[in-house]
Phi, psi and omega in degrees: 000319180294326179292325179295318179293320179294322180293321179295319181286329182290327182275354184272133178277306174062023182265358184297311179298324178295317179295321179294317180297318178295319179297317178295319179296316181296316179296323178296315179295316178297320178297317178296319180296319180293316182292317184283326188239024181288169182293340181273353185250066179268145179293140180259118183275135175238140178292151181288139177256123180254114178257146181273341179215166179294320180298319179295318178295321179294317178296323179294331179276354177098012180272154176265126183257121178239144180288154178280159179291141179292149179284152176291150179292323179245112180280144177290158178295133176290144180294130178232155179291145179285149180294146182272132176271142179294152181294311178249102180295149181292138179291146181250000000 
């Protein structure tokens, strides 16, 4: 019985799905190369913009720059964990 199965598999070519997969992969890679590096896809050079401050650069990009709220003169205490009291206090 094992010889019959081996004989059936030995005569089978079975390369069609592999050939189709390779063909699809090759066409996909060629398509990406044509789209990414075609003659119509040339890099567009822009002159460098030199801003003297962050606000100036933001305004040049079209952002609205608003000042931050001033800090309070006396800041509140930051929340800290309370100290832990021992379960059994030491006798005095």
